[in-house]
C-alpha positions as CSV (number, residue, x, y, z in Angstrom):
1,M,13.9,-27.4,25.9
2,T,12.6,-24.6,28.1
3,D,9.0,-23.6,28.8
4,K,8.7,-19.8,28.3
5,T,5.0,-19.5,29.3
6,P,4.4,-16.7,31.8
7,A,3.2,-17.8,35.2
8,S,-0.5,-18.3,35.6
9,A,-0.7,-15.9,38.5
10,D,0.6,-13.1,36.3
11,A,-1.5,-14.2,33.4
12,A,-4.8,-13.2,34.8
13,A,-3.4,-9.7,35.6
14,D,-2.2,-9.4,32.1
15,K,-5.4,-10.1,30.3
16,I,-5.0,-9.4,26.6
17,G,-7.6,-7.4,24.7
18,A,-7.3,-5.5,21.4
19,E,-8.9,-2.3,22.5
20,G,-8.4,0.3,19.7
21,V,-5.5,-1.7,18.2
22,A,-6.9,-0.8,14.7
23,D,-7.0,2.9,15.5
24,V,-4.8,5.1,13.2
25,P,-2.1,6.8,15.2
26,L,-1.0,10.3,14.3
27,G,2.0,10.4,12.0
28,H,5.2,12.0,13.0
29,N,4.3,15.1,11.0
30,E,0.5,14.9,11.2
31,R,-1.2,17.8,12.9
32,D,-3.8,17.4,15.7
33,L,-6.0,20.3,14.8
34,S,-8.5,21.7,17.3
35,G,-10.8,24.6,17.7
36,A,-12.5,26.3,14.8
37,V,-9.8,25.2,12.4
38,G,-10.1,21.6,13.5
39,K,-13.9,21.7,13.0
40,I,-13.5,23.2,9.5
41,I,-11.1,20.6,8.4
42,F,-13.2,17.8,10.0
43,F,-16.3,18.8,8.0
44,T,-14.2,19.3,4.9
45,C,-13.1,15.7,5.2
46,V,-16.7,14.6,5.8
47,C,-17.8,16.5,2.7
48,Y,-14.9,15.2,0.6
49,T,-15.8,11.6,1.4
50,L,-19.6,12.2,0.9
51,L,-18.9,13.7,-2.5
52,H,-17.1,10.6,-3.6
53,L,-19.9,8.3,-2.2
54,Y,-22.5,10.4,-3.9
55,A,-20.7,10.5,-7.3
56,L,-20.0,6.7,-7.1
57,N,-23.5,5.6,-6.1
58,V,-26.0,8.3,-7.0
59,S,-25.0,10.8,-9.7
60,P,-21.7,10.4,-11.6
61,I,-19.5,13.5,-12.3
62,E,-17.8,13.9,-15.6
63,T,-14.6,11.8,-15.5
64,W,-11.9,14.4,-15.9
65,A,-13.7,16.9,-13.7
66,F,-14.2,14.2,-11.0
67,R,-10.5,13.3,-11.0
68,I,-9.4,16.9,-10.9
69,I,-11.6,17.6,-7.9
70,H,-10.4,14.4,-6.3
71,V,-6.8,15.3,-6.5
72,A,-7.4,18.9,-5.5
73,G,-9.5,17.9,-2.4
74,G,-6.7,15.5,-1.4
75,L,-4.1,18.2,-1.7
76,V,-6.2,20.7,0.4
77,V,-6.8,18.2,3.2
78,G,-3.3,16.9,3.0
79,F,-1.6,20.2,3.4
80,A,-3.9,21.1,6.2
81,L,-3.1,17.9,8.1
82,I,0.5,17.0,7.1
83,A,3.4,19.3,8.1
84,A,6.5,19.6,6.0
85,F,8.7,17.9,8.7
86,T,8.4,16.1,12.0
87,L,6.5,18.1,14.6
88,D,7.7,18.8,18.0
89,R,4.4,18.7,19.8
90,Q,5.7,20.4,22.9
91,T,6.7,23.6,21.0
92,Q,4.5,26.7,21.3
93,P,4.0,28.9,18.3
94,A,6.7,31.5,18.0
95,P,6.2,35.0,16.5
96,L,7.3,35.3,12.8
97,S,10.7,36.9,12.2
98,P,11.0,39.9,9.9
99,L,12.5,37.7,7.2
100,Q,9.6,35.3,7.4
101,W,7.1,38.2,7.1
102,A,9.1,39.4,4.1
103,A,8.4,36.0,2.5
104,R,4.9,35.5,3.7
105,V,3.4,38.8,2.4
106,P,4.4,38.5,-1.3
107,T,3.8,34.8,-1.4
108,S,0.3,35.1,0.1
109,L,-0.5,38.1,-2.0
110,A,0.5,36.2,-5.2
111,I,-1.9,33.3,-4.4
112,V,-4.7,35.6,-3.3
113,L,-4.4,37.5,-6.6
114,A,-4.4,34.1,-8.5
115,A,-7.5,33.0,-6.6
116,A,-9.2,36.4,-7.2
117,G,-8.4,36.2,-10.9
118,I,-9.8,32.7,-11.5
119,A,-12.8,33.6,-9.3
120,Y,-13.5,36.6,-11.6
121,A,-13.1,34.4,-14.7
122,W,-15.8,32.1,-13.4
123,F,-18.0,35.0,-12.4
124,S,-17.6,36.6,-15.8
125,R,-18.6,33.4,-17.6
126,M,-21.4,32.2,-15.3
127,V,-23.0,35.5,-14.3
128,L,-22.0,38.1,-16.9
129,G,-22.1,35.6,-19.7
130,E,-18.9,36.7,-21.3
131,L,-15.3,35.5,-21.5
132,P,-12.7,37.1,-19.1
133,P,-10.2,39.5,-20.7
134,N,-7.3,37.8,-22.5
135,W,-4.7,39.0,-20.1
136,L,-6.3,37.6,-17.0
137,L,-5.5,33.9,-17.2
138,P,-1.8,34.3,-18.0
139,Q,-1.5,36.6,-15.0
140,V,-3.3,34.0,-12.9
141,A,-0.8,31.3,-14.1
142,W,2.3,33.4,-13.3
143,A,1.0,34.4,-9.8
144,L,0.1,30.7,-9.1
145,A,3.4,29.4,-10.2
146,L,5.5,31.9,-8.3
147,G,3.3,31.7,-5.1
148,T,3.4,27.9,-5.1
149,G,7.1,27.7,-5.5
150,A,7.7,30.3,-2.8
151,A,5.3,28.6,-0.4
152,V,7.0,25.2,-0.8
153,I,10.5,26.7,-0.2
154,S,9.2,28.6,2.8
155,S,7.8,25.4,4.3
156,W,11.3,23.9,4.0
157,I,13.1,26.8,5.5
158,W,10.8,27.7,8.4
159,R,9.8,24.5,10.2
160,T,6.9,24.9,12.7
161,G,6.8,22.5,15.6
162,H,3.3,23.6,16.7
163,N,0.6,21.0,15.7
164,R,-2.6,22.9,16.7
165,H,-2.7,25.3,13.7
166,I,-1.9,25.3,10.0
167,F,1.4,26.9,9.1
168,W,0.9,29.9,6.8
169,A,2.9,28.4,3.9
170,D,0.6,25.3,4.0
171,R,-2.5,27.6,3.9
172,V,-1.0,29.1,0.7
173,L,-0.5,25.6,-0.7
174,M,-4.1,24.7,0.1
175,L,-5.3,27.7,-1.8
176,S,-2.9,26.9,-4.7
177,A,-4.5,23.5,-5.0
178,I,-7.9,25.1,-5.3
179,V,-6.7,27.5,-7.9
180,V,-5.1,24.8,-10.0
181,A,-8.4,22.8,-10.0
182,A,-10.5,25.9,-10.7
183,Y,-8.3,26.8,-13.7
184,L,-8.4,23.2,-15.1
185,L,-12.2,23.0,-14.8
186,F,-12.6,26.5,-16.3
187,V,-10.6,25.5,-19.5
188,L,-11.4,21.8,-19.4
189,G,-12.7,21.7,-23.0
190,R,-9.5,23.3,-24.4
191,W,-7.3,21.3,-22.0
192,R,-8.6,18.0,-23.4
193,M,-7.5,19.1,-26.9
194,A,-4.4,21.1,-26.2
195,A,-2.6,19.4,-23.3
196,G,0.4,17.5,-24.5
197,T,0.4,19.0,-28.0
198,P,2.2,21.9,-29.6
199,M,-1.0,23.9,-28.9
200,A,-0.2,24.1,-25.2
201,G,1.2,27.4,-24.3
202,Q,3.0,29.0,-21.4
203,T,-0.1,29.6,-19.3
204,E,-1.1,25.9,-19.4
205,F,2.5,24.9,-18.7
206,L,2.7,27.1,-15.5
207,V,-0.6,25.7,-14.1
208,A,0.4,22.1,-14.8
209,L,3.9,22.8,-13.3
210,A,2.3,24.2,-10.1
211,G,0.0,21.1,-9.9
212,V,3.0,18.7,-10.3
213,V,5.0,20.6,-7.6
214,L,2.0,20.4,-5.2
215,I,1.6,16.6,-5.8
216,M,5.3,15.9,-5.3
217,E,5.5,18.0,-2.1
218,L,2.6,16.3,-0.5
219,T,3.9,12.9,-1.6
220,R,7.2,13.7,0.0
221,R,5.4,14.5,3.3
222,V,3.3,11.4,3.4
223,A,5.7,8.8,1.8
224,G,9.2,10.1,2.2
225,L,11.9,10.7,-0.4
226,A,12.1,7.3,-2.1
227,L,9.1,7.9,-4.4
228,I,10.1,11.5,-5.0
229,I,13.7,10.5,-6.0
230,I,12.3,7.9,-8.4
231,T,9.8,10.4,-9.8
232,A,12.6,13.0,-10.2
233,V,14.7,10.5,-12.1
234,F,11.9,9.9,-14.5
235,L,11.3,13.6,-14.9
236,A,15.0,14.1,-15.7
237,Y,14.8,11.3,-18.2
238,A,12.0,13.0,-20.0
239,F,14.4,15.9,-20.9
240,A,17.7,14.1,-21.0
241,G,16.5,11.5,-23.5
242,P,18.2,12.9,-26.6
243,W,21.6,12.6,-25.0
244,L,21.2,9.0,-23.6
245,P,22.5,5.9,-25.3
246,G,20.7,2.7,-26.5
247,I,17.2,1.9,-25.6
248,L,17.0,5.0,-23.3
249,E,17.3,7.5,-26.1
250,H,14.2,9.5,-27.2
251,R,13.8,12.8,-29.1
252,G,13.0,15.0,-26.0
253,Y,10.0,17.3,-25.3
254,S,9.4,20.9,-24.6
255,M,8.4,22.0,-21.2
256,Q,4.9,23.1,-22.3
257,R,4.2,19.8,-24.1
258,F,5.6,17.6,-21.3
259,F,4.0,19.1,-18.2
260,T,0.6,19.6,-19.8
261,Y,0.7,16.0,-21.1
262,I,1.5,14.8,-17.5
263,Y,-1.7,16.5,-16.3
264,T,-4.0,14.4,-18.5
265,D,-5.6,10.9,-18.4
266,N,-2.2,9.6,-19.7
267,G,-0.6,10.7,-16.5
268,I,-1.9,12.2,-13.2
269,L,-5.5,11.9,-14.3
270,G,-5.0,8.4,-15.6
271,P,-5.4,4.9,-14.2
272,T,-3.8,5.4,-10.8
273,T,-6.0,8.4,-10.0
274,A,-9.0,6.6,-11.5
275,V,-8.4,3.9,-8.9
276,S,-7.7,6.2,-6.0
277,S,-10.9,8.3,-6.8
278,T,-13.1,5.2,-6.8
279,Y,-12.0,2.0,-5.2
280,I,-9.3,3.2,-2.9
281,I,-11.3,6.0,-1.2
282,L,-14.3,3.7,-1.0
283,F,-12.5,0.8,0.7
284,I,-10.4,3.1,2.9
285,T,-13.7,4.5,4.1
286,F,-14.9,0.9,4.6
287,A,-11.8,0.3,6.8
288,A,-12.6,3.5,8.7
289,F,-16.1,2.2,9.4
290,L,-14.7,-1.1,10.6
291,Q,-12.4,0.9,13.0
292,A,-15.2,3.1,14.2
293,S,-17.4,0.1,14.9
294,R,-14.5,-1.7,16.6
295,V,-14.8,-4.6,14.1
296,G,-11.1,-4.3,13.5
297,D,-10.5,-5.0,17.2
298,Y,-12.7,-8.0,17.0
299,F,-10.5,-9.4,14.2
300,V,-7.5,-9.2,16.4
301,N,-9.3,-10.6,19.5
302,F,-10.7,-13.5,17.5
303,A,-7.1,-14.3,16.3
304,F,-5.9,-14.3,19.9
305,A,-8.7,-16.6,21.0
306,A,-8.2,-19.0,18.1
307,A,-4.4,-19.2,18.1
308,G,-3.0,-17.6,21.3
309,R,-2.5,-20.9,23.2
310,A,-0.6,-22.5,20.3
311,R,3.2,-22.8,20.3
312,G,4.5,-19.2,19.8
313,G,0.9,-18.1,19.9
314,P,1.3,-14.3,19.5
315,A,3.4,-14.9,16.4
316,K,0.6,-17.0,14.9
317,V,-1.9,-14.3,16.0
318,A,0.2,-11.7,14.1
319,V,0.0,-13.9,11.0
320,F,-3.7,-14.2,11.2
321,A,-4.6,-10.7,12.4
322,S,-2.2,-8.8,10.1
323,G,-3.5,-10.7,7.1
324,L,-7.1,-9.6,8.0
325,M,-6.2,-6.0,8.7
326,G,-3.5,-5.6,6.0
327,M,-5.8,-6.5,3.1
328,I,-8.0,-3.5,4.0
329,N,-5.7,-0.7,4.9
330,G,-3.5,-0.6,1.8
331,T,-0.1,0.0,3.4
332,S,2.3,-2.6,4.9
333,A,4.0,-0.2,7.2
334,G,0.7,1.2,8.5
335,N,-0.5,-2.3,9.3
336,V,2.7,-3.0,11.2
337,V,2.1,0.1,13.4
338,A,-1.6,-0.8,13.9
339,T,-1.3,-4.5,14.9
340,G,2.4,-4.7,15.7
341,S,2.0,-2.5,18.8
342,L,0.1,-5.3,20.4
343,T,1.6,-8.5,18.8
344,I,5.4,-7.6,18.9
345,P,5.6,-7.1,22.7
346,L,3.7,-10.4,23.2
347,M,5.9,-12.3,20.9
348,K,8.9,-11.1,22.9
349,K,7.1,-12.1,26.0
350,V,6.8,-15.8,25.0
351,G,10.4,-16.0,23.9
352,Y,10.9,-14.7,20.4
353,H,14.0,-12.7,19.8
354,P,13.0,-9.0,19.3
355,R,14.3,-9.1,15.8
356,S,12.3,-12.2,15.0
357,A,9.2,-10.6,16.5
358,G,9.6,-7.5,14.3
359,G,10.4,-9.6,11.2
360,I,7.3,-11.8,11.7
361,E,5.0,-8.8,12.0
362,A,6.5,-7.1,9.0
363,A,6.2,-10.2,6.8
364,A,2.7,-10.9,7.9
365,S,1.6,-7.3,7.4
366,T,3.1,-7.2,4.0
367,G,1.3,-10.4,3.1
368,G,-2.0,-8.7,3.9
369,Q,-1.6,-6.7,0.7
370,I,-2.0,-9.9,-1.4
371,V,-5.1,-11.3,0.5
372,P,-8.3,-11.2,-1.5
373,P,-10.9,-9.8,-1.8
374,I,-9.3,-6.3,-1.3
375,M,-5.6,-7.0,-1.6
376,G,-4.6,-3.5,-0.3
377,A,-6.4,-1.9,-3.3
378,G,-3.9,-3.5,-5.7
379,A,-6.6,-5.8,-7.2
380,F,-8.5,-2.7,-8.3
381,I,-5.5,-1.2,-10.1
382,M,-4.9,-4.6,-11.8
383,A,-8.5,-4.8,-13.0
384,E,-8.3,-1.2,-14.2
385,V,-5.0,-1.7,-16.1
386,T,-5.6,-5.2,-17.6
387,G,-9.4,-5.1,-18.1
388,I,-9.6,-8.5,-16.4
389,P,-12.8,-8.8,-14.2
390,Y,-12.1,-8.0,-10.6
391,T,-13.7,-11.3,-9.4
392,D,-11.3,-13.3,-11.6
393,I,-8.4,-11.5,-10.0
394,A,-9.7,-12.1,-6.5
395,I,-10.2,-15.8,-7.2
396,A,-6.7,-16.1,-8.8
397,A,-5.2,-14.6,-5.7
398,L,-6.5,-17.2,-3.3
399,I,-3.9,-19.9,-3.6
400,P,-0.8,-17.6,-3.7
401,A,-2.1,-15.8,-0.6
402,A,-2.7,-19.1,1.2
403,L,0.9,-20.3,0.3
404,Y,2.4,-17.0,1.5
405,F,0.7,-17.2,4.9
406,L,1.3,-20.9,5.2
407,S,5.0,-20.3,4.7
408,I,5.1,-17.7,7.5
409,Y,3.0,-20.0,9.7
410,F,5.5,-22.9,9.1
411,M,8.4,-20.5,9.8
412,V,6.9,-19.3,13.0
413,D,5.9,-22.8,14.2
414,L,9.3,-24.3,13.5
415,E,11.1,-21.5,15.3
416,A,8.8,-22.0,18.3
417,R,9.6,-25.8,18.2
418,R,13.3,-25.2,17.9
419,E,13.3,-22.7,20.8
420,G,10.9,-24.7,23.0
421,M,8.3,-22.0,23.3
422,S,4.8,-22.3,24.5
423,G,1.8,-20.1,23.9
424,L,0.0,-17.7,26.2
425,S,-2.1,-19.1,29.1
426,K,-5.9,-19.4,28.8
427,D,-6.4,-16.8,31.5
428,Q,-4.7,-14.2,29.4
429,L,-6.7,-14.7,26.2
430,P,-10.2,-13.7,25.1
431,V,-12.7,-16.5,25.6
432,F,-13.2,-18.3,22.3
433,S,-16.8,-19.2,23.0
434,Q,-17.6,-15.5,23.4
435,M,-15.7,-14.7,20.2
436,I,-17.8,-17.3,18.4
437,K,-21.0,-15.7,19.7
438,Q,-19.8,-12.4,18.1
439,V,-19.0,-14.0,14.7
440,Y,-21.6,-11.8,13.1
441,L,-19.0,-9.1,13.2
442,F,-17.5,-10.8,10.2
443,L,-20.7,-9.9,8.4
444,P,-19.3,-6.8,6.5
445,I,-16.5,-9.0,5.0
446,I,-19.0,-11.7,4.2
447,I,-21.4,-9.2,2.5
448,L,-18.5,-7.8,0.5
449,V,-17.4,-11.2,-0.8
450,S,-20.9,-12.5,-1.4
451,T,-22.2,-9.4,-3.3
452,L,-19.1,-9.4,-5.5
453,F,-19.7,-13.0,-6.5
454,M,-23.4,-12.3,-7.0
455,G,-22.5,-10.0,-9.8
456,Y,-22.7,-6.6,-8.0
457,S,-20.2,-4.0,-9.1
458,V,-17.2,-3.4,-6.9
459,I,-18.5,0.1,-6.0
460,R,-21.9,-1.2,-5.0
461,A,-20.5,-4.2,-3.1
462,G,-18.1,-1.9,-1.2
463,T,-20.8,0.5,-0.3
464,L,-23.1,-2.2,1.0
465,A,-20.3,-3.6,3.0
466,M,-19.6,-0.2,4.5
467,V,-23.2,0.3,5.4
468,S,-23.3,-3.2,7.0
469,A,-20.3,-2.2,9.2
470,A,-22.4,0.6,10.6
471,V,-25.5,-1.6,11.0
472,V,-23.4,-4.4,12.7
473,S,-22.1,-1.8,15.2
474,W,-25.7,-1.6,16.6
475,L,-25.2,-5.1,18.0
476,T,-22.1,-4.0,20.0
477,P,-21.4,-1.5,22.8
478,Y,-19.9,0.7,20.1
479,R,-23.1,1.6,18.4
480,M,-22.5,4.2,15.6
481,G,-24.7,7.2,15.8
482,I,-24.6,10.4,13.8
483,R,-21.4,11.6,15.4
484,A,-19.6,8.3,14.9
485,L,-20.7,8.1,11.3
486,L,-19.3,11.6,10.7
487,E,-16.1,10.6,12.4
488,A,-15.8,7.5,10.2
489,L,-16.4,9.6,7.1
490,S,-13.7,12.1,8.2
491,L,-11.3,9.3,9.1
492,G,-11.8,7.8,5.7
493,A,-10.6,11.0,4.0
494,R,-7.6,11.3,6.4
495,M,-6.6,7.7,5.8
496,A,-7.0,8.1,2.1
497,I,-4.7,11.2,1.7
498,P,-1.4,9.3,1.6
499,L,-2.7,6.9,-1.0
500,I,-4.3,9.7,-3.1
501,A,-0.9,11.5,-3.1
502,V,1.2,8.5,-4.1
503,C,-1.3,7.5,-6.8
504,A,-1.1,11.0,-8.3
505,C,2.6,10.9,-8.0
506,A,2.8,7.5,-9.6
507,G,0.7,9.0,-12.4
508,I,3.6,11.3,-13.2
509,I,5.9,8.3,-13.7
510,V,3.2,6.5,-15.8
511,G,2.9,9.6,-17.9
512,V,6.7,9.8,-18.5
513,I,6.7,6.1,-19.5
514,S,3.7,6.6,-21.9
515,L,5.2,9.7,-23.5
516,T,8.7,8.5,-24.0
517,G,7.9,4.9,-24.9
518,V,10.5,3.5,-22.5
519,G,8.1,0.7,-21.4
520,A,8.0,-0.6,-25.0
521,R,11.7,-0.5,-25.3
522,F,12.1,-2.3,-22.0
523,A,9.7,-4.9,-23.3
524,S,11.9,-5.4,-26.4
525,M,14.9,-5.8,-24.2
526,L,13.1,-8.4,-22.1
527,L,12.2,-10.2,-25.4
528,G,15.9,-10.3,-26.3
529,I,16.8,-11.8,-22.9
530,A,14.0,-14.3,-23.1
531,D,15.5,-15.7,-26.4
532,A,18.4,-16.9,-24.2
533,S,16.3,-17.9,-21.1
534,H,12.8,-17.3,-19.8
535,M,14.1,-17.8,-16.3
536,L,16.7,-15.1,-16.8
537,A,14.1,-12.7,-18.2
538,L,11.8,-13.4,-15.2
539,F,14.7,-12.9,-12.8
540,F,15.5,-9.5,-14.4
541,A,11.8,-8.5,-14.2
542,M,11.8,-9.4,-10.5
543,C,14.8,-7.2,-9.8
544,I,13.3,-4.3,-11.6
545,S,9.9,-4.7,-9.9
546,I,11.5,-4.8,-6.5
547,L,13.8,-1.8,-7.3
548,L,11.0,0.3,-8.5
549,G,8.9,-0.6,-5.5
550,M,11.4,0.1,-2.8
551,G,10.2,2.7,-0.3
552,M,6.8,3.1,-2.0
553,P,3.4,2.1,-0.9
554,T,1.8,-1.0,-2.6
555,T,-0.5,0.9,-4.9
556,A,2.2,3.2,-6.3
557,A,4.8,0.4,-6.5
558,Y,2.5,-1.8,-8.5
559,A,1.3,1.0,-10.8
560,V,4.9,1.8,-11.8
561,A,6.0,-1.8,-12.2
562,A,2.8,-2.6,-14.2
563,S,3.7,0.2,-16.6
564,V,7.4,-0.7,-17.0
565,V,7.7,-4.5,-16.5
566,A,4.3,-6.1,-17.2
567,P,4.2,-5.2,-20.9
568,G,7.6,-6.8,-21.4
569,L,6.5,-10.0,-19.8
570,Q,3.4,-10.1,-21.9
571,Q,5.5,-9.6,-25.0
572,I,7.6,-12.7,-24.3
573,G,4.4,-14.7,-24.2
574,I,3.3,-14.7,-20.6
575,P,-0.5,-14.3,-20.2
576,P,-1.6,-10.9,-18.8
577,L,-3.0,-12.3,-15.5
578,V,0.3,-14.1,-14.8
579,A,2.4,-11.2,-15.9
580,H,0.6,-8.7,-13.7
581,F,0.5,-11.0,-10.7
582,F,4.2,-11.5,-11.1
583,V,5.0,-7.8,-10.9
584,F,2.3,-7.2,-8.3
585,Y,3.9,-9.7,-5.9
586,Y,7.4,-8.2,-6.1
587,A,6.1,-4.7,-5.9
588,V,4.4,-5.7,-2.6
589,L,7.5,-7.6,-1.4
590,S,9.7,-4.6,-1.8
591,A,8.3,-3.6,1.6
592,I,10.4,-6.3,3.2
593,T,13.3,-6.3,0.8
594,P,16.5,-4.8,2.2
595,P,18.0,-2.2,2.1
596,V,14.8,-0.1,1.8
597,A,12.2,-2.1,3.6
598,L,9.5,0.2,5.0
599,A,7.6,-2.5,6.8
600,G,10.7,-3.9,8.4
601,Y,11.8,-0.5,9.6
602,A,8.4,0.2,11.1
603,A,8.5,-3.1,13.0
604,A,12.1,-2.3,14.2
605,A,10.8,0.9,15.8
606,I,8.3,-1.1,17.8
607,S,10.6,-4.0,18.7
608,G,13.5,-1.8,19.6
609,T,16.0,-3.5,17.2
610,D,18.4,-2.5,14.4
611,P,16.3,-1.5,11.4
612,L,18.4,-3.2,8.7
613,K,18.8,-6.5,10.7
614,T,15.0,-6.5,11.3
615,A,14.5,-6.0,7.6
616,V,16.7,-8.9,6.8
617,T,14.8,-11.1,9.3
618,S,11.5,-10.1,7.7
619,F,13.0,-11.0,4.3
620,K,13.8,-14.4,5.7
621,F,10.3,-15.0,7.0
622,G,8.8,-13.9,3.7
623,L,11.3,-15.8,1.6
624,A,8.8,-18.3,0.2
625,A,6.9,-15.5,-1.4
626,F,9.9,-14.6,-3.6
627,I,9.6,-18.1,-5.1
628,V,5.8,-18.2,-5.6
629,P,5.6,-15.8,-8.6
630,F,8.0,-18.0,-10.5
631,M,5.5,-20.8,-9.8
632,F,2.8,-18.8,-11.7
633,F,4.9,-19.1,-14.9
634,Y,5.6,-22.8,-14.6
635,S,2.3,-23.8,-12.9
636,P,-0.6,-21.4,-14.0
637,A,-2.9,-23.7,-12.0
638,L,-1.8,-21.8,-8.9
639,L,-3.8,-18.9,-10.3
640,M,-6.8,-21.2,-10.8
641,Q,-5.9,-21.6,-14.5
642,G,-6.8,-25.2,-15.3
643,G,-8.9,-28.1,-14.1
644,W,-9.7,-28.7,-10.4
645,G,-7.6,-31.8,-10.3
646,E,-4.5,-30.0,-11.5
647,V,-5.2,-27.0,-9.2
648,L,-5.5,-29.3,-6.2
649,R,-2.3,-31.3,-7.0
650,V,-0.2,-28.2,-7.5
651,F,-1.5,-26.6,-4.3
652,I,-0.7,-29.8,-2.2
653,T,2.8,-30.2,-3.7
654,A,3.5,-26.5,-3.4
655,S,2.4,-26.5,0.3
656,A,4.7,-29.4,1.0
657,G,7.5,-27.5,-0.8
658,I,6.8,-24.5,1.3
659,Y,7.1,-26.6,4.5
660,L,10.4,-28.1,3.3
661,L,11.7,-24.6,2.5
662,A,10.7,-23.4,6.0
663,A,12.4,-26.5,7.6
664,S,15.6,-25.8,5.6
665,I,15.7,-22.1,6.7
666,Q,14.9,-22.8,10.3
667,G,17.0,-25.9,10.7
668,W,14.2,-28.0,12.1
669,F,12.4,-30.8,10.3
670,L,9.4,-32.5,11.8
671,N,10.5,-33.1,15.4
672,G,14.2,-32.6,15.3
673,S,17.0,-30.4,14.2
674,V,18.9,-30.9,11.0
675,N,22.5,-30.4,10.1
676,R,23.8,-28.3,7.2
677,V,23.9,-31.2,4.7
678,Q,20.3,-32.1,5.6
679,R,19.2,-28.4,5.3
680,C,20.7,-28.3,1.8
681,M,18.9,-31.5,0.9
682,L,15.6,-30.0,2.2
683,L,16.2,-26.9,0.2
684,V,16.6,-28.9,-3.0
685,A,13.6,-30.9,-2.1
686,A,11.6,-27.8,-1.5
687,L,12.5,-26.2,-4.8
688,A,11.7,-29.5,-6.6
689,M,8.2,-29.7,-5.0
690,I,7.5,-26.1,-5.7
691,A,8.3,-26.5,-9.4
692,G,5.1,-28.4,-9.8
693,G,6.1,-31.2,-12.3
694,L,5.5,-34.9,-11.6
695,L,9.3,-35.7,-11.9
696,T,10.3,-32.8,-9.7
697,D,7.6,-33.8,-7.2
698,A,9.1,-37.4,-7.1
699,I,12.6,-36.0,-6.5
700,G,11.3,-33.7,-3.7
701,I,9.5,-36.6,-2.0
702,G,12.5,-38.8,-2.3
703,L,14.9,-36.3,-0.8
704,S,12.7,-35.4,2.1
705,A,12.1,-39.1,2.8
706,L,15.9,-39.6,2.8
707,V,16.3,-36.7,5.3
708,L,13.6,-38.3,7.5
709,F,15.3,-41.7,7.5
710,W,18.7,-40.0,8.2
711,Q,17.1,-38.3,11.2
712,L,15.6,-41.5,12.6
713,A,18.8,-43.4,12.2
714,T,20.8,-40.6,14.0
715,R,18.2,-40.7,16.8
716,R,18.4,-44.5,17.2
717,T,22.2,-44.3,17.3
718,A,22.0,-41.6,19.9
719,L,19.6,-43.6,22.1
720,A,21.6,-46.8,21.7
721,S,24.8,-45.0,22.9
């Protein structure tokens, strides 16, 4: 066994500190605006966040109006900041070609006319006290639809590499988003009654179509093609239903009825946008305050001080730090980029294979999405969809999250044992005693948890935690003044844009499921499968949840899976909490499930390894989590459903099973390696212990004891010879 600790002389020179590790780097297609335009967008972001905080805490805005403004503001900021394709930041702006001018002039003119028309409609009603002429709004709708379509296509054809100004087509799309919102607010009373019914006409259809196109285009820019392809499949299904066989068949819908229905609280303005306009933007802003006050850096430094000297220390730090940061930021791949830039190189330094380093970081960052109290915003969607109190969901998530991170910890530790690794030297690490003196920096998280369990609403608890992050910063060198507060508010809006877009896009899918009834038919199919085997039904539900979640952020993945799969699980007799946790886990784990594993691909970019192989490695490190949801069904005590004695017994036996599973995968049990037969025995023992029954526990203990005695006998024989 070899010692892979760096030399002490080099250690002091390589002092580790998480300085700005939690900062959000610019995306590959995110603009770095400056000058007057940059200031305008900066203050637009500040006002956007403040509007939400005001509406959530001081004076509520009517529900539909609030969600329409929320989506429109996200689109405006999104198109200002996010380019259609990857930016070449070295490219200088080039003069427009005659062909581009030929596209720009009529496209811009169409949207300007649409904006002028809806502005006059508002002026006519509010100032003149009369309705606008009947011909006006149809003309607005046609100009809006044509201008929006032309601007989207133009942004695809002419790719700008300059990142200091907003491309003309994106400025058109920003104005389009404002016109859509202004129209919907103007006709809101009629829209509530007519949308999704035969009363909806061509004008309503064109405005709703423009809104859907804007949402899908921004989603493509922030989340890639995976979610767009899935959404397109559902849109095609809405019109192809009459020609499809079996449970997929439905009567079909007109364009007017379908697209207006999608832009109601059954679709885009429904549960997903309800969550993004309240909980997500609030807690993303909370995360922005933690970053601005450098509390996020403290989380990582504390993890290094606590676990850096242990075997394979940086890997254990990655497990701890990624769990803390991942629960807040709402995206597995984003967390990989934030913490992995520090932890992956250090893991490689102490001896981990680059692929293992990337896989560990991806698995740990993905696990952050299931850590209470925030759970990457997934807990809030679950509470919204099920009606189960948020605090009950947070409590139920404790043991599954502990088992997940325990499994990764065991995997990391056993690999470090097998490869003979050591940790980092003391000279390289932050001083633990100093970290303890700054433990007050955990105060925002403590306030969040304590206020929730004192009975405060989630909104009020999140707001108090956000304010406490600013107050705590006054005890550090990074004291937040007015400028820092404004930057945090602006950063909150910027960080929320991807989640706002994917939640709105997921709302399109939810709307299709609601209108066509495919979720109910899927539930009946699951019921038929369950007649043969509940295990088979659960396995089928797992596959669908993972498939629907591939390439999608946590919030969108869970929202879609909850609409399609969870009702079927409830129909076969599974309690709502268990059913929704089941699909939530697999929606989260899609981030490390090959072939489309966003967290694994992000880690591969940092570790410099093959993306698919890194994704497979991250799948291996997170393998235990793929078993845990089945445990919910057979042992509801894991979700705190039952007496304390039963909960404690199931947790202990499941933890032992998790260790045996890690030992089987890594080929190292206790203090020695194991052969293939012993690994198979450990695997059977692990599954038996995880199952949770008394008989299966006895089988697991017996098999693991047998492997231990076999190891000892082999060792004695080797020593004797």
